[in-house]
N, C-alpha and C positions, 0 to 999 in steps of 0.2 A: 519343617518350614520356616523356623530361623533361617534359615542359609537361602529359599530362596528370600524370604523381607528383605534380606543382607544384599543380595543381586539386585532387588527392585531398585533399593535407595544408595542403590553406591554410588559413587559422587566421582568427579570429575575434575582434581585440586586448581582451585582458578590462578594460586601460583607457579605450579608443573606450566595448564596450556601456555600460558603469559611466555613463561621461558623458550617453549617449546615454538611457541610461532613468532620468535624474535620482534617480538612487541618494543621495548625498548631501544633493541642493540639493529635496528631498523629493518635486517633479515626476518627469511620466508621461504612458504615454496612460493606463493605468487608476488610478482611484483606492485613495487608502493608509487605510487605514481597520485594519485586522486592527494588536490587540496582540501585549503576550505571555500570555495566557493567552487567546483565542481559537484566537491557534494553533498553541500546544499543545494545547486540544482537536482539530484540527488531524488533528494526531499520535498522537494518543493512537486518538480516532474510526476513526481508516484502519485503525487496530492492529488495535485489541481490537472484529474483530470474531466471526461465528458459529464461532469455531478454537475459543475457551479453553471453551463450551459442550462439545462437541463432544472435544479435541482428544485428554483424557486416556483412552479407548476404544481408540484408536490408539498410544498410548505407554505408557501402563500395563503391561500385558502387556511391549513390547518389554524395562524397565526394574525394574518393580518399583517399590517406595516409594522408588526411587533418580532419577525422576522431575523429583521434586523437584534432584535438579545437572542435570537434564539442559536443564530451566529455563533455571537461571545458565547453563550449558555454552553454549545459545540465542542468551541477554543478554550473552554478552562478545562471543559472532561480532558479533549485531547492532548492539553497544556499539563493537566497532571501527571499521566502519561508520560510523557518527551520529558519530564524533565528526573523522568525513573531511566527510562531508556537515558538519559544525558551519563547518571550516572552510572549506571553499571557498564555503557560505554567508553566509560574511560578507565573501568575498572579492570573490563578482561574485553581490552578493544582486538577480538577475535573475529571469523564469519562463525555466520552461526542464529546470530540475531536471537530471540527471545529463547532459541532450541537450545542454544552455550550456555544459556543463563541460566535457565534448566537444571541442566545435565550439571552445572558446578556448586547449586543452591540446594535443589529442591530431592535431585536423581536420576537413575536412567530413567525410573518407570515412567516419571514425569515429563519428564525431554522428550522422550517418545511421543505424550499426547503430544503433546505441545508442536513438533515439529509433522505430525497429523494439521492440525493446529493450520500450518503452517504453509503448507500444501495446499489444504483449498485456500486461504489467501492469497497465495499470489497465481500458487498456479491454475485452479481454475478461473479465478478475478481477471486473468489473464484470457484470458481463453474468454468469455464474457465480456470483458471490452473491447477485443478484435471483432467480435460476431457483430458490434454495433457502426464499424472502419466499412462497411459498403454502401448501410445506407447516408453518409454525409458522405461516403467519396460519389454515390450516384446525385446528391444533390449539387456536390460542387459543377460536377459534370456535364449536368445537363444545366447550371446558371450560362455556362465557360462559351459551354459548344452543343449544346442540345442535344447529347445523345447519352446512355444508360445502359449498364453489363444488364444484361439477360437477367431477370430474376432467377434462371433455371441456375445460375452461376453466383447469384449473388444471395441465397440464401438458402438455410437447410431444410434438409426433407419433410421436416415436423412443421416447417415455416413457408412450402410451398416450392423449395428449388431443388435444384439434386445435392450441390455443394456451395459452402461462402468462402468460391474461390481467391476471390480478396482477400478474407483472414487470413487465411492459409499460405493466399503471396507475403502477406504485412510477417507475419512469424518467420516464417523467412530468411524475412531481410537481417530482421529483425536479428534472430541467430548471427543470420552469414556477418555482421557485424561486430557479434558479441564474440565470438571466434577469433575475427582479427586482432584481440586486445582489449582490452579494458581500459586504453589512454585513449582506443577512439571513439571506440564506446564513450562513454563519459563527456569527450567535447558534444558529440553532437547531441547527445546528451541538453549538456547543457544550453547549446544553438536555441533548438527545437526549445526546450522550454524559458527562453527569451521572446523570444517569438510566441505559444501564446499568451503570456503577461502580456504582449504589448496588446493580441485582439482583446484582451480583459480592459487596458487599460483605455484601447482606444472607446469601451464600448462607454467608458469612466465620464473618459471626456464629452464623448457627444450630448448618451444620454442626460446626460445636468440640464442639457438646454432644452428636456423634453421635461425641467424639476413644476411640478407644480403641487403647493403646501397643502392644497382644500386634499390628496389624497393623503395625509399625514394625519388629518384629522378625527382618526379613529383610528386610536393606535392600535390597540391592543386589545377587538372587540370580542377577542375571545378572552382577555383572564391571563391569567400561570399555568392555568390546563393550557390553552394554546400552545403558548412562546415552550413549555417543559416538547407539547407530542410535535410541534415539528421539532426542536433540539434534537428529539430519533432521529425522524428524518435526515436531518441536515448534516449528523454524525460522522457519520461513514463519508461523505463526504471531506473529514479530514484524514483516514486510515489515508496509509502511504504512508507519515514524519520513518515508522520500523523503518525501511527501508536502507535508512543511511545504516544504521545497526547491522546489515549484514556484508558490509563492503572494507569493517574490521582490520582487514589482514593487507588492506592495497591502497591504505593513507598513508600519507607520511604526517608522522607525529601523530599517531590516534588518539592518546588520552589527550592530548587537545586539540586537536579538528575535529575529533567526533562531536563531544556536546556543542562546544559555537555551532559547525555547523544543523546538529538538530533545534537549540533555538532558535539559530536563524531562519527554512526553513520554518517553524511554526508560524513567527512575526512574519512572514515576509506573503501566506498563503489566510491565517486571521486579518490581514490588511485589505487582501486583494477579494476575497469572500463576502466585508461587511462592505465596503465600499462600494462593488457591484450591487447587494441588494436594499444600500440603500438609495441606491441611485434609483432602482428596477423600479422600487414601489414607490416612490416620488414620481416620477416618469406614467405611470401608468396604474390606473386602480386594480386595487385588488379582490373585485370579482372576474377581471378578464382573465387574471389568471389561474384559476384552474380549469386542468386538458387541455392549460395552450402547447400549443410545440413548438420547438425551435422558438422560445419566448422572451429570450434576450434579441433572435435576428427581427422577429414581429416591433418591439419596441424600438429598434434606431427605425426600424424599416415606415414606422404612424411619423416619429421624429421627423426627417428627415423628405421624405415622397418616396424615397427610392428602392427598390431590388439590393441593393450593391449590400447593404449590410447583412447582409443574409448569404451573399457571396462571401465577405470577407470572416464570417464565425461560422462556415459551414469549411473551410480551411485550417481557420484554429483550430476546430474539433477535430479535424485529420490530422492537425502532427499534435496535441495531446492528445488522441489515442496511442500512434507512434510511440510517445514521448512514453507513457501509461505501460505497456507493452514492452519495449525498452528495460526498461530496471524493474518492470516484473519478473519477467525470463530473470535478466540478471544477479537479483533476488535470489530468484527461486534456486539456480544453478550453488549460489552459497551459499545457502542450507543443506542440501544435498552432498555436496563438498565434504562440508564439517562434518554428518553423521559418516560418511566413508571415511572421514580419516576416525572419526570414533571406532567401524566394527560394526556400526548400526545396519550398513548398506553395501550394498557389494564395492572391489573395493577398482572400477567403475567409471563409481563419481570423482571418483580421485586422483587419477590421473592429470595429469597438467602439462601440454606441449610445451614438449622444452625454446624451439620456436617463436610462442605467439604467449608461453606462459598465461599460459589460461586455457581449462577444464574443454578441451574443446567435445569429446565422448557424450561429458555432462553436460552439455549448451543443447547437444543432436537430440540427446535423448527428450530433455524436455521439452525440446523447439517439437520435435515429432506428437509427443503427449498432446500437447499446447493444441498445435497444430489438425487436429484427428478429431476433438472437444467442439472446436468454435469453428470445420468447418460443417458438422453433422446437428448438433445439438442448436437448439434454442436460446435466445440468450437470456428468456424469462427459467428457464433452468436451471442453469448455471449463477443466476446474482442470487437466490435463494438458498447459496452454497460458501458462498464470501463471510457474509457479516459475521458469523456466531467465532469463525474463527479468529480475526480479529481477534475480538473483544476475547477467548479464553486465552491470548497472546497477550492480548495487556494486561488482565491479571495473575497472570507468573510473573513476569516483571519487576508489576507494584511490591509484589509477595517477594520474590528473589533481591530484591530492596536492600528489607528488612531482615532475613534470613540471611544475607554478606555481611550483613556490618554487624552479624556476631560471630559469624561466623568467620570471616577476614577482617578483624576490625585496622589491621596494617597496612593491609593492601592497598598499591597507591590512588587516587582518586585522580585525575582532574578539574572533574566538579558534585561535588553532593548534591541533592538535595533541600529544600528548602524545605525550612520548616518541617521535617523527619520527628515522630514519626506517623506525624499524622494528614501531611500531603500520600504517602505510599495508600493509606489506610483509605484514605477519597478516592482515590481512582478505585483503587477496587470497590467501593458502592457506586460507584460511578459508571463503571460494565457492568458491573451485580444486574444493576437497575436497569441500564439496556441491554441483556441481557434477557431479563425475564419479561422483554416489551415485544418481544423476536416468537413469531408463528412457532408455534407447538411441531409444526412438520419440518420447520428449521432446524429446530433442535434436537431431534430424530434422526433428523439425514447427518447430521453432525457423528451422532453419537454412531450410530452404525460403518460411517467412516473411520471414526474412533477403534472401535469395535474390530475390522477392520488391520489395525497398523498397529494393533497391542496381538493379533493372531502372529501377525509376520513378527513382532520382535519375540514369544513365547516362543514359538517356529524356529527361526532365525537369532536373532540379533543379541538375549541372551547370552547363546553360549558365540558368540564370536566376536564380542564385541570386544574390546580395546583394553578393558578392567578388567574380561572377564580373561585375556589370554596373558595380561597381567599375572591374575590370580592364580592359576595352572603353571 
């Protein structure tokens, strides 16, 4: 029993992992081509998805115009976790994100649990996001050309179709781009992020013309409880900042670049969200938000008296989904790459193509799985599985900061959490509170998925892990 406990708690040395991946020497298995701007755009691209285009219809009925404070509150909780990510990313800047941080601080069993949660966060969320792509694509095609993709080829079987073909095609195109090379992928992502930021800035600039101070008179009609309740809905619009941490082995000067990119991404996302929310609630009466579809487009159409805002925002949503899908697939493959290197998954996920310097087979396998889920399952089922995985990963990162401060106090850190140890503790508390607000079925689904991952670990991973081989 003692031997089993020792194996479950064995950890990878942070110092050895850093040396092995060539963090300080600039070497490694993957090519270091990503700078501060491109890495920041990965964080922004993964975070600003379609949520901001539609979340106000759910949040404003809960908080009224005070939804602006709900965005600020959600940003504070996300910021607490972001600074914890920034410290660990600067101390252990390798691929794997929260999985690797768990392996170096809490042990092999905890790392496997976190890995299962990250598979939910990246893989399943990518499937959920691309399911909606056909809807926005149809809206744009209808507005511009007057044609639509047939329902049979634009929806999953349970949604009245045969297969969601646009979703499958989108995943294939993103996978092809990732296979071609990391440098090309991050440049393309940066361009798409700038476009969707421009669309949201356009909303703010045009929306200000409809500013009506009377809409802000009863600013917090539902009090503090309303602000808090809306923050729980809004928080998941901030999920994605952790994608930055998955790129550790492909970043130039990672100890400095990674924490800087995380903080830039957090600042940009918060500023855009608060500006959009403030303009929206000032331009439209709060009663009209409930159940409103394509709310931002509707607000602009009322202000300018034309349908062109709907077309522009549909295009922005399409580009947004492409960007989110690309970064989610990228992050998923890098998690699996790190797990395979550690021996917890078969070696196929770790093999790098010598020409493109990317894990090609890994990418193809991930894309195939995501495409199958996106093509055949409805978005409601997929969306339920993503939130809790993210929060569990956030908790592990926050705890990992405290553990690594004790176990490796002399490890070089390009960034230190301000207000330590209060900040990581507050981060854990905030995440636990949000988990308790989730539906029981979501928690149960995550528990079953984690149990399946642990069965795999106990039957295969515990014997084949790199630490197990070294012990033998």
